[in-house]
Structures are given as C-alpha cells and as structure tokens.
N, C-alpha and C positions, 0 to 999 in steps of 0.2 A: 504494500500500500504506500509506503514512504517513497519507493522508487517511482511508482505511478504518479504520485503527487509532484515529485521533482520534475518529471518529464512534462507534466501539465503546466507547471510554473515556467519552465524553460520555453514552452511553446508560446507563452504570453510575450516573452522577449523576442522570439524569432518572428512572430507575426504581430507587430505592434498595432496594426489597424483592426485586428480582431479576426476571429474564425467563425464564419457564419455561412449558412446555406444560400444558394442562389434563390432569386425571387422570380416567379412567373410575371407578376405585375411589372416589376422594375425592368426585367429583361425585355418584355413586350414594348415598353416605352422606348428603350434604346433601338429596337428594331425599327420603329417608326421614326424616331427623332434623329438618329445618327446612323443611317445605313452605310455611311462611308467608314465607320470605325472598324478597326481590325476585329475579326471574329463574327461578322454579321451572319454569315451562313451557319455558323455554329449556334448562334442565338436562335435562328429560325428552327434549326434541327432540335434544339432544346424544347421549344414550344411544342413541336410535333410529338416529341418523345414523352412529354409530361401530360398530354391530354388524357383525361379520364375516359373510360368506356362510354359514359353518358354524354360525352361531347364537351363537358366543362373542364375547368382547371381548379386546382386548390383543394381545400378540405372537402369531405363528403357532405357536410352540412350546407344547405343552400345559401344561407346568409354569408358564410365565409367564401363560397365559390364565386359570388357575384363579381367582385373587383378583379380577381385574376382572370376570370373568363371574359369579362369586358376587354381587359388589356390585351390578352392573347388574341382574341378574335379580331380586334381592331388592328393589331400589328400584322396579322396574316392578310387582312384586307389591304393594308398599305403595301405589302409585298406584292400582291397580285395587281394592284394598280400600277406599281412601278414596272412590273413585267407581266403584261396581260396574258402571255403564254406560259404562265407559271406552272410549276409541277402539279400534277393531279392530286398529290398528297396534300399540298397546301390548300387547294380548292376544297377538297373533302373535309379537311380539318376546320376551315373557316365556316363551311356550311353547317357542320356539326355544332360548332360554337354558337352560331346564330340560332340554331334550333334549341340548344340548351338555354340560351338567354330568353327565348320566348316562354320557357317554363319558369325561369328564375324571377323575372321581373314582375309579372302581374300580382303575385302574392307577396312581394317583398316590401311590405310597408316599412317606413323609416324606423318604427319602433321595434321591428323584428330583425333589423340588421345589427351585426356586432358593432360595438363601440370602438371603432378603429380610427386612427388619425386621418383627417381630411376626407373621410368617406363621403360626406355630403357635398364635396367639391369634385372628387374624382369620378363618381358615378355620373353626374350630369355631363361632365366634360367628355367622357368616353362615349356616352350614348349619342351626343351630338356628332362626334367624329364618325361613328359607325353610320349614323344617318346620312352624312355627306357621302360616304363610300357607296351607299345603296341608291343614291340618286342616279348613278350610272354604274351598275354592278359590273364587276369584271367577268370575263367569259367563264361560264360554268355556274354562275350565281345569278343569272337573269331572273330566275324564279323568285328571288328575294327582293325584287325591285320595289314592291309595295309594302315591304315589312317596315313597320314603325315600332320601335321599342319604347315603351312607356317609362316615365320616371317612377320610381317607387312612391307609394303614397306618402304624402307629407314632405316630399323633396321637390325643390324647384331650382331654377337657374339664377335666382336673384342674387344670392351671396357670391356666386362665381362671377357674375357680371360686375358686381361692385368691386371685387378684388382686381379683376382685369383692368377696370377703369382707373383704379388707384395706381396700379403699377405703370400703366401707360402714361399717366400724368406726371410720373416721377416721384410720387408720394412714397414715403418710407413705410413699409408694412412690418408687422411684428416678425421677428426673426424666425419664429417657428413656421410661418407660412412658406418660407423659402425651401423648407423640406419637401414641399409639394409644388414647387414652381412650375412643373410641367403642366399643371392644370390650366395655365393661362395661355397656352398655345404659342403662336408666333410672337406675342407680346414679350415673352421671356427672352427672346434671342438678343444677346449682347446688351442687356439692360445696363446702362452705365453706372447706376448707383448700387449695383450688385457685383461684388468682386469675389474671386475665389479665395478660400482660406489658404493657409500655408501648405496644406496637403493637396491643394488643387480642387477641392470639392466646393460645390455650391450646396448649402443646406444639408451636408452629410448625406447626400442622396445621388446615386448615379443618374436617376431619371431627371432630377432637377438640374444637375450639371449638364446633361445632354440637351435639355431644353434651352439652357443659356447659350450653349455652343451653336445649336441649330443644325440644319441639314447639310451643311458644307464644312469641310475641314477649316480650321482657323488659318489665317495667312501666316501668323507667327509660328514657325516650326517648334518653338520652345514653349508654346502656350501651356500653362500649368493645368488648366482644366482638361485639355485634351489628353495630356499624359496621365492625369489622374484616372480618367476612364480607361485608357489603354492598360494601365497597371491593374486596375480592379478586374477588368475583363480577362486579362492574361492569367491572373491568380485563380480564376474560376473557370478557365478554359472556354471563354466566350460569354456565358451568362453572367449576370451580376446580382449581388444581394441588395436588399432594401436596408436603408439606415446604416450607412457605412462611411467612415470608420465608426467603431464603437469602443474606442480604447479604454476610457475611464470606466464606463459601465461594465465591460467584460472583466477588467482587472479587479474592480471592487468586489464583484460578485464571487469570482473564483477564489480570491485570496480569503475573503471573509468566510466562505463556506468551508474551506479546508481548515482554517484556524478554529472555527467554532466547533468542529468535530474532533479536534485534537490530533489531526494527522500531522506528524512531524515533517516540516519542510523549511528550507532556508529561502528567505525572500531576497532576491537581488535588489540592491539599493535603487537601481533605476526604476523599479516598479513602485517603490514607495514614493520616489520623487514624482513619478507620473501621476500619482494621486494627490500629492500636496501642491505641486506647482500650479495647477489650474484653479485652486481654491481662491475665491474672492469674496467680496461682501455679500454676493448672492449665491455663494457656493460654487458648484461646478456643473458643467454640461457633460453629456455622455461622450462627446467628441467635438472637435472644431467644426463649426458650421451649425451647431444647434444651440439654443438658449440654455442657460443654467436652469436646473430643475431640482425639486426637492428630493425626488427619488434617487437620482444619481448622487446628489450631494450626501444624502443620508447613508447610502451604500458605501461611498468612499470613506466617510467619517467612521462608520462602524468598522470597516476593514482596518483603517489606520489605528483605531483604538485596540483592536485585537492583535495587531502586529507590534504593539508597544510604542506607537508614535501618535498618541491621542491629540486631536485638534479640537478646539472648542466648537460645539455644534450651534453657536449663536447665529450663524448664517441662515439657519433654518427658520429663524423668526420671520424672515422675509415672506414665508409661505403660510404663516399661521392665519387661520380664519376664526371666527367666533366658535365654531364647533369642531374643526379638524384642520389638517394641513393640506393645502392644494399642491398639485404637482408643479404648476406654474401659475403666475398671476393671470386671472381671467379664465381659468379652466372651466370648461363646460363639464358638469358632473364632478366626480371625485374618484379617487383611487384608494382602495383599502390597503394594497400592498405598499404604496408610498407611505401611508401612515404607520404601517407596521415597521417599515425601515426607519422612519423618524423616531419611533419609540426605541428601537434598538440603538440608534445613534446617541440619544440622550442617556439611555440606561447604561450603555457600555462606557461612555465617557465618564459618567459619575463613578462607576466601579473602577475604572482604570486610574483616574486621577486621585480619587479619594475625597470624600465629603469634607474632610478637615482641611483640605487645601483650597477650598472654594469659599468665597464670601457666603455668609449665611443666606443672604437674600438670593444669590444666584442658585444655591443648592435648593432652596424652597421653590424657586421658579421651575427648575428642572423637574423636581418631584411633582409639581402641579401639572406640568406638561405630560409627564408619563401617565398620570392618572387620567387626564383629559383624553389623551389618545387611546388609552386602554379601555376606558368606559365607552368611547365612541365605537371602537372596533367591536366590542361585545354587542352593542346595539345593532350592528349590521349583520351579525351572525344569522344564518338561515335556521329555520326550525329544525332541519335535519342535522345541524351541527357544522355544516360547511360554510365556506365563504366563496364568493366569486369576485372577479376584478376585471378592470378594463385593459390591463396590460398582458393578459394571458388567457388563452382559450380554456384552460383546464381549471376546475375548482381545486384540484389537488395542489397546484402551485399557490394559489391565493390562501388556501387553508393552512398550508405549511408556513407561509410567511407570517400570518396572523398568530398561529399557535406558538411559533418559536419566540416571538416578541412578548406575547402575553405570559407564557410559561416562565421565561427567563427573567423578566423584569417586572412582573406583576406582583411579586411578593405574596403570592398565594391568593390574591383577591380574585383572580380569574380562573381558579381551578375548575369550576363547574363548566365554563366555556371550553376549556382545553379538553376536559373529559368527554364532553359532547362531540367534539371534533374527532377524538380518538375512536369513539364508538361508531361515528359515521364512516371512518376509514375501514374499520373492521367489517362493517356491514356491507361495504361496496366492493369488496375484493372479488375479482372474477374467479371462476372455477379453476383456471389454470394458474392461479396464484398472483396474477398481475393486477394492476389498477389502471384505469384510463377512461376518458370521456367517450371516445369513439371506438373503443377497443383497447386492450392492454398495451402500454408502451413502457419502455425502460425509464424514460424521464418521469412520467407520472408515478410509476411504481417506486422510483427513488424517493419522491416527495412523501409518498404514503409510508414507506419504511422509516424515513426520518421522523415523521410525526409519531410513529409508534415507539421508536427507540431513543429519540433525542429529547423527549419530554418526560416529565414526572409521571409515574404510573401507580395506579391502585387496582390494576386489572389482572394481577397474577401473571402467568406465563402465556396467556392468550396472544398478546402482541408479538412476542418472540416467535411463537409457532406460526402466526400469520406471515411475519416477515420472512421466516425461513422458507416458506413456500415460493418466495420470489427469488431465491438464490440463483437458480439457473438462468433466469432472465437477466439479472444484473451481471452475472459472469459473462454471458454472451455479448452483452453490450460493451463490456470492458475489453474483451478479446477481439471484437470485430466479427464475431460469428453470427450476429443477428441476421435473420433471413431477409428482412426488409429495411429500406432506408428509414431512418427515424423521421416521424412526422414533424412538421412545423407547427408550433403551438403558441409562439410568442407574437404579440400584436405590434405591428407597425402598419404601414399602408397595405401590406400583405402579411400573412403569417410567415414567420421565419424561425429557423432553428439555430440558436447560438451554440456552436459545437463545443467550445471549451467550457462554457457555463454548464451545459447539460452533462458533459463528461464529469465535471466536478461534482454535480449532484449525485450521479451514479456511483462515483468513487467513494463519496462520503457514506452513502447508504451501505455499500459493500463493507466498508471499514467498520461501521456501527454493527452490522450483522455479524461480522467476524469476531468483533470484540464481545458481543453478547452471547455468542454460542461456542466460540473456540473453533469453529469450523472454517477452514481456509476457503475464501472466495477467490477463485483463480480465473 
C-alpha cells in the first residue's frame, strides 16, 4: 500500500495538469470549432467509438446523456457539412444521434436535468446549431430536414442572448463564464479582453480555448492557446477532457485522502508549494483560468493541515452565507460537499494548531462555524440516510464527504446522522458485493467501504463483513484487471473521471480493509 501511495504521489508530479478522462462534450466542441488542430480525425473516431447502442452518448440516465449527445451529434453534422461525401459511418452515427435526441428532449424538463455547470446555456446553444445544420441537411440526412428539436421545459435563449451581447460589447463577465465561452459562438473568437493564462488555457477548458482561437490556425506560430490545445490533445491521443488543468483540486484531494487514512507517504515539497502558492484573500481556484472557490480552497487547506503545514482557513469567510457556505459568490443552489470540506478545513486547522495558540475569540468563531455547518448538513440528510450533491452523480460520494466531516469533527453531536448513513450503505450493497448508482463501480464501492471502516461504529462486525465482500472489486481496480472502463461520475459541463483522485479513493479503501481484516488486498 505504501508503494502504491508513493507511485500515486509521484504521478501528481509527473502530470502537473492532472489525470482525467476525455470528454465527449468537450471533444465534440473541438471537432466543430478547431478542425485544423492536430488529431481531428482521431477526435471524430472517438465520437464514433463512444456512441451508445441507443444512439446517444454519456451516462445511461437520460438527463446526463443530453449534453454529450447534443455535442457529439452537432460535431458529426459539422463534419458532414465540411465534407458532404463523408463516411457512411459518420452519417449513420449522426442520424442515430438525432433520433436519440428526439427521445431525450420532449421529456427533459429543466427540473429533471442534472445540476451541471452552464447546462442552461449549453443546451440552447447546441440545439440552435443543430437546427442550422438541418436547414440544409447533408447527403444521407435529407429525411431530417423538418426535424425541430424543442428546448427543455423551463429553458429559453434569453440568458444566452444576454451573455453574447455583453461579450460582444466588450463588457467584462464573471470569470466562471469563461469556462463555457464556446456557448457564445463566433463572438468568442479572439475577444481582446480575454487572454490566455500562463498555461495557455482560456477558462480551464479546451472547448473555451478552441472557441477563442476559432476555425483557422493563429498566425503567430508560438500562440500559447494553440499549443495548449495541441498539448492537451496529444496527452489524450486526440480527444480532450473537460475542466483542464485541475492541478490544485487533484492534488488537494489525493494528498488529503491518503493522509486521512494513515497511509505512509512522503510529500514532495513542490506539491505543498503548489497548494500554498495560489492561496489569496479569496482562497484558491482548482487551476489557472477558473475563479477561486470554497470547495477547492477548503480541500487545499484540509490537505495542508494534514500534511503538517496548516494555513488559516479565514479565506473561507468570503463564502459564508447566513445558513451555509456557497461554492462561489452568487451561486445558484448550494453544494453539500463544499460545506463538508469547509467543516473539515476549520476542524483540522483547530486540531493541528491547537486551541491554546489561537485568540479566544477566533477559537469561538471556528467552533461556531463547525456547529453551523454540521447542523446544516444534518438538515439536508435524506430520510434514507444518504446525501446527494451537485458536484457528483453518485450519492455515495456526497454521503462519504458529509459522514467523514460530521464523524471526525462533530464531537459526537452527529452520531445519529452518521449511523443512519452507515445503515443506508449496508442496505444498498449489490448482491455481488459492490455499490453504485447505475451498477456497481470500484469508485462508489470505495466510498461505501470508507464510510463503513473510517467512521465510528456501534454495529459489530457487520460493516467489516460487508466491506470484505468488495475485496475482489477493489483489487481488480488497483491491478488494472477490471473488465470495463471506469464510468465518469464527476460533474462539470460533462461527466468526467479524475483518474488519480479515484485511484486514491480505491487505494484508501483497500488499505482500510486490509488493516481491519489482516487480509492482503493485492
């Protein structure tokens, strides 16, 4: 386990922009926006390869399939318009995508769609683009000429039109909107008041960067945005991920999870520096190109405290509301996992520094914050004992985050909530020993095992027996013997799979199970 942890940590150094799966949505946007970019044919092949038997793309649940299916279908239509004599496979895939969209859209009311970034802008923009393609359908799709895709109930073009007008006028928009700059179409190309970050990215998004570059290569051969995309595409053999880079976010999560479980490892100093250097009055962002947020800030602070380099959590006050902590100012809705991480940041800092080294007023305020967030989290717990959240498709992730924070820093006040969550985990195990929303996965099983073995227990040996039934799945995930590609469960514009973070979760679970049973997990 220690050797696996060392390899995982060294991987953070070798891949400083992060390790994450390709995205159908983001790759489709590059196919349309930058057909000149190296790897175009490989990106088209990726879209063909990842199409589901039902004609759609993405997760099996309709709400999650909508955005990737819109993006892939529009991208294939753009390929056919550029080459009207395109391959029959592209024609067939685009036709199947259109057919799937006719089934996805009529019943997809806004309230039934997952809470994913910019979905209310992405969906109208892609439906409009597909409608333009179908005004003069490419050969083989003439029968789709009269197809009109409806907007989901409760969704319109008003907000999209407003943002396009703002950008066209030169107005400065909130930084988080740059993450989805591609939604404004040609308006995005070369916007003078939008400049690449040091890494070359616009908005920490390949699609946003592609929209800023446009459909022709830049005249400057050393253009940083162009080489950012060339680099990202080469690392993923053509396709590209969504939300990239994710440096601080990935490192904070991996290091904190390993340290919390007590797996021995040495932290390279440059990793600690990468968490401390971006910290400012409003905390830190997941990576250059994104605004600072409470979730990444709390995760980085928690990791630093566990690594023996505690930093004051006072930057998190920027995100406090009367009832809870927001992820960023002006957030629509709220995030339970963000608040769980805030609780951990305050709790671990208090423990690491020591109450006697703080001013009495400061210690009291930290205590009050821990109670406030803990009470609020308990109010959000579902009747069955689980939690769900806006940053992950699975309730096992949200429940794990909430349980760890409440159990570790609640001082016994939240024991009943923790026990209800543990009971829910035991009751939802699949017959094969796994856990998961759409079927058993190693990632969700890892969260379930941690809930059972990393929290206080009054349930005898039942949790250990349940966790032991998952040993083979965890072992297969660590050795690479799993039969299927791991599913994407994390929320961005598209679902994504953060490889290093998930591997850390699986490794921690295997370590806990091995420690609890004495049985080696290989």
